[in-house]
C-alpha positions, 0 to 999 in steps of 0.5 A: 713805608719810609724805607720804601719811599727812600730806597724802593725796598721794604728792607734795605740791607743796612737795616738788616746789618744793624739789626744783626749787630744789636743785642735786641730790637724794639720795633714799632708797628708796621703798615701804611694805608697807601699799600693796604688800599693797593692790591697790585702794589709790588713792595709793601711794608710788611715784606720788611717785617717778614724779611727781617724775621727771616734774616735773623731766623726769629722762628718763635714768636712769643705772645703772653695773654695777661689778664689784668683784673682791672680790665676784666670789664673791658672784655666782651666775655663774662668775668667768670670766664676770664678771671684766672686765664693765663695763656702763653702762645708760641707762633712759628714765625719763619715758615708756613704760608707766609713764606711759601711759594705764591703767585697768579696764573697767567690770566690773572684770574686765579691766585695761589699761596703754598703752606710749607713746613719741614720737620726741622722748622716744626721741631725747634718751636715744639721743643721751645713750647714744651720747655716753657710748659714745664716751667708753668702749669705743664699743659701744652696744646698744639693747634693744627688742621691735620684733618684737612692739611698735609702740612698740619699732618707733618706738624702733628707727626713731629709733635708726637715724635717729640712728646715722649721727651717731655713726660711731665707735660700734658699734651693736647692736639686741637684743630684750629677752628675748635681752638678759636671756639674754645678760646672764647668758651673757656680760655682758662683750659689753656696754659701753653699753645703752640701753632703755625704762623698763620693760625698763630697770627689769627688766634692771638689776635682773637685772644687779645679780646681776652685781654681787653684790647690789642693795645695790651698785648706785647710780643717777642720774636726770638731765635738763637741770636738777636730778638725783635720785641714788638706790640701785637697791634698794627700801625692804626693809621686811622688814629694817626696824629690824634694822640689816642693810641694805647702805648701799653703793649709797647711798654710791655714789650720792653718788659719782655725785652728786658727779661728775655734779651737782658736777663733782667727779670726783676726790672721786667716784673717792675714794668709789669707791676707799674702797668698794673698800678696805673690801671688800679688807679683808674687810668685808661686810654680811650679804647679801654674806657667805658661809661663808668670811667672818670673822664679826668682819668682817660689819658692820651698816648703821651700822657699814658706813657708819662704816667707809667714812666712816673710810676716806674721811677718811683718803684725803682727809687724805692728798690735799692737793687734797681737803678733808673 
């Protein structure tokens, strides 16, 4: 929004240059109601986000769905369905319908968007997902709509061509509508999930309810160089300035950044453990609280962040291999 107001562009070239010169980028949420409520707006904040993903060739969006036992009650799903679920999503990020040709007919009474995928675009994220599955439970679900969409058929063909290179990974193909149902019915069946841009966008928002809240989900958008680390949620303009937003997704995004971009796995795990300690002591943000939550333990955004930082510092000082 600020870039549009200042320059008329959602992604000035200066921003791209600074991004390319960085080791990693920690990104805040993008969006503004001024543009959400104006369907005829030619320039939107989201164009900047899509643009920098394309400029940095961030083809792989990694979204871990972590179930903290302390938040099982915050989900609308039954505890026995949730407990033990651990899912890692790989969403293709620089192709598909978000980047295809789009427009309106001359009369303005109809519009179109094009979903386009090449085998090279599909293969690079499929290899990434297979490699990740090898380090986990060895199960990969590839989600598409190959019974209807030609772009999904080339997606599935590419997956089938690559699969023999990973004989120790159990591969499942699943249509996206079935995947949406199965995520709620039995999330524990999933280990690693790989899918296209649009389907991944929708499914990971659905999966946020497994974790209890969108405010708990971190993500990493990576390619071959500089990566972007950001919360999955949007900018939530309806609660702006009220100090009630949940900062945990951003904090967990920092953990991902330290691990993936910096190779600091111990420091990354310490942040995750500190968030878990925060939750174990009964602290909650407003949207994570319920009737059983002690009102004194419901913290605003600033206080929540300060308390987690306090726990991180205490953990770091007790660990001689880490420094604050």
